[in-house]
C-alpha positions as CSV (number, residue, x, y, z in Angstrom):
1,X,-50.6,-41.1,-46.8
2,X,-47.7,-39.6,-48.8
3,X,-48.1,-36.3,-46.9
4,X,-48.1,-38.1,-43.6
5,X,-44.9,-40.0,-44.5
6,X,-43.3,-36.8,-45.7
7,X,-44.2,-35.1,-42.4
8,X,-42.7,-37.9,-40.4
9,X,-39.5,-37.8,-42.4
10,X,-39.2,-34.0,-42.0
11,X,-39.6,-34.4,-38.2
12,X,-36.9,-36.9,-37.7
13,X,-34.5,-36.1,-34.9
14,X,-30.8,-36.6,-34.5
15,X,-29.8,-37.3,-30.9
16,X,-26.1,-37.1,-31.7
17,X,-26.2,-33.7,-33.3
18,X,-29.0,-32.4,-31.0
19,X,-31.2,-31.7,-34.1
20,X,-34.9,-31.5,-33.3
21,X,-34.3,-32.2,-29.6
22,X,-34.8,-30.2,-26.4
23,X,-31.4,-31.0,-25.1
24,X,-30.3,-27.3,-25.0
25,X,-28.8,-26.8,-21.5
26,X,-30.1,-23.3,-21.3
27,X,-33.7,-24.5,-21.9
28,X,-33.8,-25.8,-18.3
29,X,-32.4,-22.6,-16.7
30,X,-34.8,-20.8,-14.3
31,X,-34.5,-18.7,-11.2
32,X,-35.6,-20.0,-7.8
33,X,-35.6,-18.3,-4.4
34,X,-32.6,-19.4,-2.3
35,X,-34.4,-19.3,1.0
36,X,-32.2,-19.1,4.1
37,X,-33.5,-19.7,7.6
38,X,-32.4,-17.7,10.5
39,X,-30.3,-20.6,11.7
40,X,-28.5,-20.8,8.3
41,X,-27.9,-17.0,8.3
42,X,-26.5,-17.2,11.8
43,X,-24.2,-20.1,10.9
44,X,-23.0,-18.4,7.7
45,X,-22.2,-15.2,9.6
46,X,-20.5,-16.9,12.5
47,X,-18.7,-19.7,10.7
48,X,-17.6,-18.3,7.3
49,X,-15.5,-15.3,6.7
50,X,-16.9,-14.2,3.3
51,X,-20.5,-13.8,4.6
52,X,-19.3,-12.0,7.7
53,X,-17.2,-9.5,5.7
54,X,-20.0,-8.9,3.1
55,X,-22.4,-8.0,6.0
56,X,-19.9,-6.0,8.1
57,X,-17.8,-4.0,5.6
58,X,-20.4,-1.7,4.1
59,X,-22.0,-1.2,7.5
60,X,-18.7,-0.3,9.1
61,X,-17.6,2.0,6.2
62,X,-20.8,3.9,6.3
63,X,-20.2,5.1,9.8
64,X,-16.4,5.0,10.0
65,X,-15.8,8.6,9.2
66,X,-19.1,9.6,10.8
67,X,-20.3,13.2,10.2
68,X,-19.3,16.9,10.7
69,X,-21.7,19.1,12.5
70,X,-21.9,22.7,11.2
71,X,-22.7,25.1,14.0
72,X,-21.0,27.3,16.6
73,X,-18.0,25.7,18.4
74,X,-19.8,25.4,21.7
75,X,-22.8,23.9,20.1
76,X,-20.7,21.3,18.2
77,X,-19.0,20.3,21.5
78,X,-22.4,19.8,23.2
79,X,-23.9,17.8,20.3
80,X,-20.8,15.6,20.0
81,X,-20.8,15.0,23.7
82,X,-24.4,13.9,23.6
83,X,-23.6,11.5,20.7
84,X,-20.8,10.1,22.8
85,X,-23.0,9.7,25.8
86,X,-25.7,7.8,23.9
87,X,-23.1,5.9,21.7
88,X,-25.0,6.9,18.6
89,X,-22.3,5.8,16.3
90,X,-22.0,2.4,17.8
91,X,-25.8,1.9,17.9
92,X,-26.2,2.8,14.2
93,X,-23.3,0.4,13.3
94,X,-25.0,-2.4,15.3
95,X,-28.4,-1.7,13.6
96,X,-26.8,-1.6,10.2
97,X,-25.1,-4.9,10.7
98,X,-28.2,-6.6,12.0
99,X,-30.3,-5.1,9.2
100,X,-27.9,-6.4,6.6
101,X,-27.8,-9.9,8.2
102,X,-31.4,-10.4,9.1
103,X,-33.1,-8.1,6.6
104,X,-34.1,-5.4,9.1
105,X,-33.4,-3.8,12.4
106,X,-34.4,-0.6,14.3
107,X,-33.1,1.7,16.9
108,X,-35.7,2.6,19.6
109,X,-35.6,6.4,20.5
110,X,-36.1,6.4,24.2
111,X,-37.4,9.7,25.5
112,X,-39.0,8.4,28.7
113,X,-42.6,8.6,27.3
114,X,-45.0,6.1,28.9
115,X,-47.4,5.8,25.9
116,X,-45.2,4.5,23.0
117,X,-48.2,4.0,20.6
118,X,-48.4,7.8,20.2
119,X,-46.3,9.6,17.6
120,X,-43.0,11.1,18.8
121,X,-43.2,14.9,19.3
122,X,-39.6,16.0,18.9
123,X,-40.5,19.6,20.0
124,X,-41.2,18.2,23.5
125,X,-37.7,16.9,23.9
126,X,-35.7,19.1,26.2
127,X,-32.2,19.2,27.4
128,X,-31.2,15.7,28.4
129,X,-34.5,14.4,27.2
130,X,-33.0,11.6,25.1
131,X,-32.7,8.8,27.6
132,X,-31.5,5.8,25.7
133,X,-31.1,4.1,22.3
134,X,-31.8,0.4,22.0
135,X,-31.1,-1.8,18.9
136,X,-33.7,-4.5,18.1
137,X,-33.5,-6.8,15.0
138,X,-36.5,-7.9,13.0
139,X,-36.4,-11.2,14.9
140,X,-37.7,-9.4,18.0
141,X,-39.6,-6.6,16.3
142,X,-42.7,-7.6,14.4
143,X,-44.2,-5.2,11.8
144,X,-47.9,-4.7,12.1
145,X,-50.5,-3.8,9.5
146,X,-49.2,-1.8,6.4
147,X,-50.6,1.7,6.1
148,X,-52.4,2.0,2.7
149,X,-53.6,5.6,3.1
150,X,-51.9,7.5,0.2
151,X,-52.1,10.7,2.2
152,X,-50.3,9.3,5.2
153,X,-46.7,10.0,5.9
154,X,-46.3,6.3,6.6
155,X,-47.8,4.9,3.4
156,X,-46.4,1.5,2.6
157,X,-44.9,1.3,6.1
158,X,-46.2,-0.6,9.1
159,X,-48.7,1.4,11.2
160,X,-47.2,-0.1,14.4
161,X,-44.5,-2.4,15.6
162,X,-44.7,-5.0,18.3
163,X,-41.7,-5.6,20.5
164,X,-41.5,-9.2,21.9
165,X,-40.4,-9.2,25.5
166,X,-38.9,-12.2,27.3
167,X,-42.0,-12.7,29.5
168,X,-44.3,-13.0,26.4
169,X,-45.8,-9.5,26.7
170,X,-46.0,-7.5,23.5
171,X,-45.4,-3.7,23.5
172,X,-46.8,-1.7,20.7
173,X,-44.6,1.2,19.5
174,X,-45.2,3.9,16.9
175,X,-42.9,3.9,13.9
176,X,-41.9,7.5,14.6
177,X,-40.1,6.3,17.7
178,X,-37.9,4.0,15.6
179,X,-34.9,4.5,13.3
180,X,-35.7,1.7,10.9
181,X,-33.0,0.1,8.6
182,X,-33.9,-2.6,6.1
183,X,-31.4,-5.0,4.5
184,X,-32.0,-5.6,0.8
185,X,-35.2,-3.8,-0.2
186,X,-38.0,-5.8,-1.6
187,X,-39.4,-4.7,-5.0
188,X,-43.1,-5.2,-4.2
189,X,-44.5,-6.3,-0.9
190,X,-47.7,-7.3,-2.7
191,X,-46.1,-10.2,-4.5
192,X,-43.3,-11.0,-2.0
193,X,-44.2,-13.4,0.7
194,X,-41.9,-13.8,3.6
195,X,-42.0,-15.0,7.2
196,X,-41.1,-11.4,8.4
197,X,-43.5,-9.1,6.6
198,X,-42.7,-5.4,6.6
199,X,-39.0,-6.0,6.4
200,X,-36.4,-6.4,3.7
201,X,-34.3,-9.5,2.8
202,X,-30.9,-10.4,4.1
203,X,-28.1,-9.1,1.8
204,X,-26.7,-12.7,1.8
205,X,-29.8,-13.9,0.0
206,X,-28.7,-12.8,-3.5
207,X,-25.0,-13.6,-3.1
208,X,-25.2,-17.0,-1.3
209,X,-24.8,-19.0,-4.5
210,X,-21.7,-17.0,-5.5
211,X,-20.3,-17.5,-2.0
212,X,-21.0,-21.3,-2.1
213,X,-19.3,-21.6,-5.5
214,X,-16.2,-19.7,-4.3
215,X,-16.1,-21.7,-1.0
216,X,-16.6,-25.0,-3.0
217,X,-13.8,-24.1,-5.4
218,X,-11.4,-23.3,-2.5
219,X,-12.3,-26.5,-0.8
220,X,-11.7,-28.6,-3.9
221,X,-8.3,-26.9,-4.5
222,X,-7.4,-27.6,-0.8
223,X,-8.3,-31.3,-1.2
224,X,-6.3,-31.4,-4.4
225,X,-3.2,-30.5,-2.5
226,X,-3.2,-33.9,-0.9
227,X,-3.3,-35.4,-4.4
228,X,-0.4,-33.2,-5.6
229,X,1.9,-36.2,-5.9
230,X,0.8,-39.8,-6.6
231,X,3.2,-42.8,-6.8
232,X,2.3,-45.5,-9.4
233,X,3.9,-48.9,-9.0
234,X,3.3,-51.6,-11.6
235,X,3.6,-55.2,-10.3
236,X,3.8,-58.2,-12.6
237,X,0.7,-60.6,-12.4
238,X,-0.9,-58.4,-9.8
239,X,-4.5,-58.9,-10.9
240,X,-4.0,-62.7,-11.3
241,X,-2.9,-63.1,-7.7
242,X,-4.8,-60.4,-5.9
243,X,-7.5,-62.8,-5.0
244,X,-5.1,-64.8,-2.9
245,X,-5.4,-63.6,0.7
246,X,-1.8,-64.6,1.5
247,X,-0.7,-62.7,-1.6
248,X,-2.5,-59.6,-0.5
249,X,-0.9,-59.8,2.9
250,X,2.5,-60.2,1.3
251,X,1.9,-57.2,-1.0
252,X,0.9,-55.0,1.9
253,X,3.9,-56.1,4.0
254,X,6.2,-55.7,1.0
255,X,5.2,-52.1,0.2
256,X,4.9,-51.0,3.8
257,X,8.6,-52.0,4.1
258,X,9.4,-50.2,0.8
259,X,7.7,-47.0,2.0
260,X,9.5,-47.2,5.4
261,X,12.9,-47.6,3.7
262,X,12.2,-44.7,1.4
263,X,11.2,-42.5,4.3
264,X,14.5,-43.4,6.2
265,X,17.1,-43.1,3.5
266,X,15.3,-41.8,0.4
267,X,15.8,-45.1,-1.5
268,X,12.9,-47.2,-2.8
269,X,13.5,-50.9,-2.9
270,X,11.7,-52.7,-5.8
271,X,12.0,-56.0,-7.7
272,X,13.7,-55.8,-11.0
273,X,10.5,-56.5,-12.8
274,X,8.5,-53.9,-10.9
275,X,8.0,-50.4,-12.4
276,X,7.8,-47.1,-10.4
277,X,6.3,-43.8,-11.7
278,X,5.5,-40.6,-9.9
279,X,2.7,-38.3,-11.2
280,X,2.3,-34.7,-10.0
281,X,-0.7,-32.3,-10.3
282,X,-0.2,-28.8,-11.8
283,X,-1.5,-25.9,-9.8
284,X,-0.4,-23.2,-12.3
285,X,-3.9,-22.0,-13.3
286,X,-5.8,-22.8,-10.1
287,X,-5.1,-19.3,-8.4
288,X,-6.7,-17.6,-11.5
289,X,-9.7,-19.9,-11.3
290,X,-10.2,-19.2,-7.6
291,X,-9.7,-15.4,-8.1
292,X,-12.4,-15.5,-10.8
293,X,-14.9,-16.9,-8.4
294,X,-13.8,-14.4,-5.7
295,X,-14.3,-11.6,-8.2
296,X,-17.8,-12.9,-8.8
297,X,-18.5,-12.7,-5.1
298,X,-17.0,-9.2,-5.0
299,X,-19.3,-8.1,-7.9
300,X,-22.4,-9.8,-6.3
301,X,-21.7,-8.1,-2.9
302,X,-20.9,-4.7,-4.6
303,X,-17.6,-4.4,-2.7
304,X,-14.3,-4.0,-4.4
305,X,-12.0,-7.0,-4.3
306,X,-9.3,-4.8,-2.8
307,X,-11.6,-4.0,0.2
308,X,-13.3,-7.4,0.4
309,X,-10.2,-9.6,0.2
310,X,-7.7,-7.1,1.6
311,X,-5.3,-7.6,-1.4
312,X,-3.3,-5.3,-3.6
313,X,-4.8,-4.8,-7.1
314,X,-3.2,-6.9,-9.8
315,X,-2.1,-5.8,-13.3
316,X,0.2,-3.2,-14.8
317,X,-0.3,0.2,-13.3
318,X,-3.3,-1.1,-11.3
319,X,-3.9,0.8,-8.1
320,X,-7.6,0.0,-7.3
321,X,-8.2,3.6,-6.5
322,X,-11.0,4.0,-9.0
323,X,-12.8,1.0,-7.7
324,X,-12.6,2.3,-4.1
325,X,-13.7,5.8,-5.1
326,X,-16.7,4.3,-6.9
327,X,-17.5,2.2,-3.8
328,X,-17.1,5.2,-1.5
329,X,-19.3,7.3,-3.8
330,X,-22.0,4.6,-3.6
331,X,-21.7,4.6,0.2
332,X,-22.0,8.4,0.4
333,X,-25.2,8.1,-1.8
334,X,-26.5,5.5,0.6
335,X,-25.8,7.8,3.5
336,X,-27.8,10.6,1.9
337,X,-30.6,8.6,0.4
338,X,-31.1,6.0,3.2
339,X,-29.4,6.9,6.4
340,X,-30.1,10.6,6.6
341,X,-33.9,10.3,6.2
342,X,-34.0,7.3,8.6
343,X,-32.1,9.2,11.3
344,X,-34.0,12.5,10.8
345,X,-36.1,12.3,14.0
346,X,-33.2,10.9,16.0
347,X,-31.0,13.8,14.9
348,X,-33.7,16.3,15.9
349,X,-33.9,14.7,19.3
350,X,-30.1,14.7,19.7
351,X,-29.9,18.5,19.0
352,X,-32.6,19.3,21.4
353,X,-31.3,16.9,24.1
354,X,-27.8,18.5,23.8
355,X,-28.8,22.2,23.5
356,X,-32.3,22.4,25.0
357,X,-33.6,24.0,21.8
358,X,-33.4,23.8,18.1
359,X,-31.1,26.3,16.3
360,X,-32.3,26.3,12.6
361,X,-28.8,27.0,11.4
362,X,-27.4,23.7,12.7
363,X,-26.9,20.9,10.2
364,X,-24.3,18.2,9.5
365,X,-22.5,16.7,6.5
366,X,-21.2,13.2,6.2
367,X,-17.4,13.2,6.4
368,X,-15.6,12.2,3.3
369,X,-14.7,8.5,3.2
370,X,-11.7,8.9,1.0
371,X,-8.6,10.0,3.0
372,X,-6.1,12.3,1.4
373,X,-2.3,11.9,1.5
374,X,-0.1,14.4,3.3
375,X,0.9,16.0,0.0
376,X,-2.8,16.3,-1.1
377,X,-3.6,17.8,2.3
378,X,-0.7,20.3,1.8
379,X,-2.0,21.2,-1.7
380,X,-5.5,21.7,-0.4
381,X,-4.2,23.9,2.4
382,X,-2.2,26.0,0.0
383,X,-5.2,26.4,-2.3
384,X,-7.4,27.5,0.6
385,X,-4.7,30.0,1.7
386,X,-4.3,31.4,-1.8
387,X,-8.1,31.8,-2.1
388,X,-8.3,33.5,1.3
389,X,-5.4,35.8,0.2
390,X,-7.3,36.8,-2.9
391,X,-10.5,37.5,-1.0
392,X,-8.6,39.6,1.5
393,X,-7.5,41.9,-1.2
394,X,-4.2,43.7,-1.6
395,X,-2.7,47.0,-0.8
396,X,-4.0,48.4,-4.1
397,X,-7.4,46.6,-4.2
398,X,-10.1,46.4,-1.6
399,X,-11.1,43.1,0.1
400,X,-13.9,41.1,-1.5
401,X,-15.0,39.8,1.9
402,X,-14.8,41.7,5.2
403,X,-11.6,40.7,7.0
404,X,-13.4,39.8,10.2
405,X,-15.9,37.5,8.4
406,X,-13.1,35.9,6.4
407,X,-11.0,35.3,9.5
408,X,-13.9,33.5,11.3
409,X,-14.7,31.4,8.2
410,X,-11.0,30.4,7.9
411,X,-10.8,29.5,11.6
412,X,-13.9,27.2,11.3
413,X,-12.5,25.7,8.1
414,X,-9.1,24.9,9.5
415,X,-10.4,23.6,12.8
416,X,-12.9,21.3,11.1
417,X,-10.5,19.8,8.5
418,X,-7.6,19.5,11.0
419,X,-5.2,21.5,8.8
420,X,-3.7,23.4,11.7
421,X,-3.7,21.2,14.9
422,X,-3.7,23.4,18.0
423,X,-5.5,26.3,16.2
424,X,-8.6,25.8,18.3
425,X,-6.6,26.2,21.6
426,X,-4.7,29.2,20.2
427,X,-8.0,30.9,19.2
428,X,-9.3,30.3,22.7
429,X,-6.2,32.1,24.1
430,X,-5.8,34.9,21.6
431,X,-9.2,35.3,20.0
432,X,-10.1,35.9,16.4
433,X,-9.9,39.2,14.5
434,X,-13.6,39.8,15.0
435,X,-13.1,39.5,18.8
436,X,-10.3,42.1,19.0
437,X,-10.9,45.5,20.8
438,X,-11.7,48.6,18.8
439,X,-8.4,50.2,19.4
440,X,-6.7,47.1,17.8
441,X,-9.0,47.4,14.8
442,X,-7.8,51.0,14.4
443,X,-4.2,49.7,14.6
444,X,-4.9,47.2,11.9
445,X,-6.4,50.0,9.7
446,X,-3.3,52.0,10.3
447,X,-1.2,49.1,9.3
448,X,-3.2,48.8,6.1
449,X,-2.7,52.5,5.3
450,X,1.1,52.0,6.0
451,X,1.1,49.1,3.5
452,X,-0.6,51.3,0.9
453,X,2.1,53.9,1.4
454,X,4.8,51.3,1.1
455,X,3.2,50.1,-2.2
456,X,3.8,53.5,-3.8
457,X,6.7,53.8,-6.3
458,X,10.1,53.8,-4.7
459,X,11.2,57.4,-4.2
460,X,12.8,57.2,-0.7
461,X,16.3,58.3,0.2
462,X,17.6,54.8,0.8
463,X,19.5,53.4,-2.2
464,X,17.6,50.4,-3.7
465,X,19.5,47.1,-3.5
466,X,18.9,43.4,-3.8
467,X,17.2,41.8,-0.9
468,X,17.4,38.5,1.0
469,X,15.1,38.2,4.1
470,X,15.3,35.2,6.4
471,X,14.4,34.0,9.9
472,X,16.9,31.8,11.7
473,X,15.6,28.7,13.5
474,X,16.0,29.1,17.2
475,X,15.4,25.5,18.2
476,X,17.8,24.1,15.5
477,X,19.2,21.5,18.0
478,X,15.8,19.8,18.2
479,X,15.5,19.7,14.4
480,X,19.1,18.5,14.0
481,X,18.5,15.7,16.5
482,X,15.4,14.6,14.5
483,X,17.2,14.7,11.2
484,X,20.1,12.5,12.5
485,X,17.6,10.1,14.0
486,X,15.9,9.8,10.5
487,X,19.3,8.8,9.0
488,X,20.6,12.2,7.5
489,X,24.4,12.1,7.6
490,X,24.8,15.9,7.4
491,X,22.6,18.7,8.6
492,X,23.1,22.3,7.3
493,X,24.5,24.7,9.8
494,X,22.4,27.8,10.5
495,X,18.9,26.4,9.8
496,X,16.6,29.1,8.6
497,X,13.5,30.0,6.7
498,X,13.8,32.2,3.6
499,X,11.0,34.8,3.3
500,X,12.2,36.5,0.1
501,X,15.2,36.2,-2.3
502,X,15.0,38.8,-5.0
503,X,17.6,40.5,-7.3
504,X,15.1,43.3,-7.9
505,X,16.5,46.5,-6.2
506,X,14.2,47.6,-3.4
507,X,14.2,50.3,-0.8
508,X,14.7,48.3,2.4
509,X,13.1,51.1,4.5
510,X,9.9,50.8,2.5
511,X,9.9,47.0,2.9
512,X,9.9,47.6,6.6
513,X,9.5,44.8,9.1
514,X,6.7,42.3,9.7
515,X,3.7,43.6,11.5
516,X,2.7,42.8,15.1
517,X,0.2,40.3,13.8
518,X,3.0,38.0,12.6
519,X,5.6,38.5,15.3
520,X,5.7,38.7,19.1
521,X,7.2,41.7,21.0
522,X,10.8,40.3,20.4
523,X,10.2,40.0,16.7
524,X,10.1,36.2,16.9
525,X,7.6,33.8,15.5
526,X,6.5,30.2,16.5
527,X,5.1,27.7,14.1
528,X,2.7,25.5,16.1
529,X,3.3,21.7,16.1
530,X,1.5,19.5,13.6
531,X,-0.2,20.6,10.4
532,X,0.9,19.6,6.9
533,X,4.6,18.7,6.9
534,X,6.4,17.2,3.9
535,X,10.0,16.2,3.0
536,X,10.8,17.3,-0.6
537,X,13.7,17.9,-2.9
538,X,14.2,21.5,-3.8
539,X,16.8,21.4,-6.5
540,X,19.8,19.7,-4.8
541,X,18.5,20.6,-1.4
542,X,16.4,18.4,0.9
543,X,13.8,20.6,2.7
544,X,11.1,20.3,5.3
545,X,8.0,22.0,4.0
546,X,5.3,23.3,6.3
547,X,2.3,25.6,6.2
548,X,2.3,29.2,7.5
549,X,-0.1,31.9,6.3
550,X,1.9,34.5,8.1
551,X,5.2,33.8,6.3
552,X,3.3,33.5,3.0
553,X,1.5,36.8,3.4
554,X,4.8,38.5,4.3
555,X,6.4,37.0,1.1
556,X,3.5,38.3,-1.0
557,X,3.6,41.7,0.7
558,X,7.2,42.2,-0.4
559,X,6.3,41.0,-3.9
560,X,3.7,43.7,-4.1
561,X,6.5,46.3,-3.8
562,X,7.9,45.0,-7.0
563,X,10.1,42.1,-5.9
564,X,10.6,39.4,-8.5
565,X,11.7,35.9,-7.5
566,X,12.9,32.8,-9.4
567,X,10.2,30.7,-7.9
568,X,6.6,32.0,-8.4
569,X,5.0,29.5,-5.9
570,X,6.3,30.3,-2.4
571,X,6.2,27.5,0.2
572,X,7.8,28.0,3.6
573,X,10.5,25.5,4.2
574,X,13.7,24.7,6.2
575,X,16.6,23.4,4.2
576,X,17.9,20.3,6.1
577,X,20.8,19.2,4.0
578,X,22.4,19.4,0.6
579,X,23.5,15.7,0.6
580,X,20.8,13.1,0.5
581,X,22.1,9.7,1.8
582,X,22.4,7.0,-0.8
583,X,19.4,4.8,-1.0
584,X,17.2,7.0,1.2
585,X,13.5,7.3,0.2
586,X,12.2,10.7,1.3
587,X,8.6,9.4,1.1
588,X,9.5,7.0,4.0
589,X,11.0,9.8,6.2
590,X,8.7,10.9,9.0
591,X,8.7,14.7,8.8
592,X,9.5,16.8,11.9
593,X,6.2,17.7,13.5
594,X,7.3,19.7,16.5
595,X,7.1,23.5,17.0
596,X,9.5,25.6,14.9
597,X,10.8,28.8,16.7
598,X,11.9,31.5,14.3
599,X,14.0,34.5,15.2
600,X,13.5,38.1,14.0
601,X,13.8,38.9,10.3
602,X,17.3,39.3,9.0
603,X,17.9,41.6,5.9
604,X,20.9,41.0,3.6
605,X,21.9,41.6,0.0
606,X,21.6,38.7,-2.3
607,X,24.9,36.6,-2.4
608,X,24.7,33.5,-4.6
609,X,28.2,32.3,-3.6
610,X,27.0,30.8,-0.3
611,X,25.1,28.0,-2.0
612,X,28.2,26.9,-3.8
613,X,30.3,27.0,-0.6
614,X,27.7,24.8,1.2
615,X,27.7,22.3,-1.6
616,X,31.5,22.1,-1.6
617,X,31.5,21.4,2.1
């Protein structure tokens, strides 16, 4: 008996201290499936902004920049025209949105075949053989029996799909004729039971609780606004008399009159014994609370808050750039891992339908999702130009890559990345180096030999002297008008582009003039409109920077003769003014983007006094 009594005593519980009880709040926590019917999914997508953005944003971003085909120019044009005819980009976007919302969708590859139960033979698709693309969600496309043959290409996938038609007739279609996208992938179809077998889950399924909590918090904060100010009036003997009906009527009449008087003249009329107090609610911490719930939604949806909410990042030195880069990196991984394999047969059909055959050298790359600034584009262009210059060799070292091949590669590069707008049309008119006639090749070889001769030590008869080479701007009036429209109070007279400014004595005859490849028959040069243009400070000067491989190569050619300059990194530019207007932000100035016409090269000796005279003016 003593042992039993001791056991009972040792097992006593304390309800106040939660000792020996099962009142632990976490003990009742478990996960349940938040099932959403099609009607609830539709209502959430149509009636609430958060679910709609969670569904739409990744789908839109995954196709926004689309892709860059790598092929010959004419082939690219035909393929892109075929994509436009079939609205491939729009169809894929529609399928991605429906897949994310409903859990699955597919694009039917229409080739005109009568028997859709047979596998699609892409080699039989000829020019114009791709007839249509139709997007069908999993609500109208039923997945059939799952293929369990380990040796089958379709293992774990439905052997066939049935399309539900409006008249009740079902059409069987082979999976090879579909571009199938799933929403949220299911971990194991053996243990997952859903109404729509063979498909994934809606992406809203795992984030619906976070969305509801955020929406509920926002709704409570909104209702609290109406309780932001509460008037409290203390009435003597109120509780004793409130049971009298005539008293209640008098009270209502009394304070209706008081409220009316306060609304008219701002004065509140009260009896001497009555007390009035006004209480207000504080909203100081509510924005932080709401943003915490919004950040939970952002994390659940795997979309940065800056993209989901369209807000600027908060915090010291916060830019949100790293979050967006991580998000875009994830999308690019999704493009490679999910979208490229799913679209494989469709892409083969597009190529054959556009060209009539399959060139094995044709492929594509997904375009970068992260856009560069104008300065970043200019830096990239300069880096590419420097790399090309190194590959082309110098007058004393042979080229690392054949010039014709390097020329074609650079043309393709600059056309694809848009560094030189108008280059495509210019190449059509003038051709590339590899397309030139043999006699012109000989002329280029002669020019190369001439450059080698000029690279020899200076032994000519002409006395060496300092050298300043420039090209005057012929359409200076256009640039001046642009500068004045941008708010520049003064514009330098005699706009020009400096090619070299060196105090190193050189033989001007050996420096010679620019070759025919960089000037027309009058010795002039035209910089095509567009391309990277920047407004920068160059010491005290305000300059318009632009890209020109011809000017850069001419600058480097003179440096190979021994010229030394104060600025090792040459960037072609036009000095606009020496007086920046007070308060002007150069980053807000829209650079001049029209053509720049340059006159022949002008040779002069270096004279540093002109800079001082310009500043004094």
